[in-house]
N, C-alpha and C positions, 0 to 999 in steps of 0.2 A: 499556501505556502508549500512547497515540497518538503521542507524541512520538517514541518508540522504534522505532515502525513507520517512520516518516518517515524517521529516522537510517539504518535498515536499507536501507529503498528508495532511498535516495541513493546509495547503494553499488552498485546492480544495475541501474538504469535511468536512461534520460535523463529530462530534466525533462517530468513529467507530473503531472496532477492524481491526487492517491491517493484522497482521499476529501474530501468537506465536510459540514461540520454546518450546521444551520439552526434558530434558535430559534421560539418561538412568535411573533415579530413579523415573521418571514420574513429575518432579518437571517443572511447565509450567512457562514461562515468557510471558505476553501479551503485545504487542506493539499497541498504540492505538493513532489515531490522536486526538489531543486536542482541538484545537482553535474553534471547531464547526460552521466554516464559511462554505459557500456553492459555489462552482464557478459557474457561470450563462452562460458560454460560451462554445461551441462544443469544445470537447477534443478527440483526437485520438492519441493513442500509437502505434507506430510501433517497431515490434521485429521481429527478424528472428533467423536463425540457431546459430547465435553466441551470442545472448542476454542470460544472465545468472544470476543467485544471485538475487541481490537486483532489478534490472531491470525486472526480472520475478515476483517477489513479487508486485512491483508497478502496473504492467502490470496486473495481477491477480486481484488486490484489485479495481482498476478502473473498470475491467469487471465486477466483483462480485457486487459491488454496484452501477452498472448501470450509472455512471457519465461519461463515454466515451466508446469508442470502440478500 
């Protein structure tokens, strides 16, 4: 679930855009982390060919913001 990704990301990253959705009319909805905290421990996210959906969004956000590998 996308909401679960946001809840987890709230605990490990400062306020940042996690992902956005855009409908066929061009209406965007942004999902942000909101607590503004920063995790200070090493983080590795494991994915494979069966990872999908919210797991990919989480892994991508971690990689994009350089808070883990």
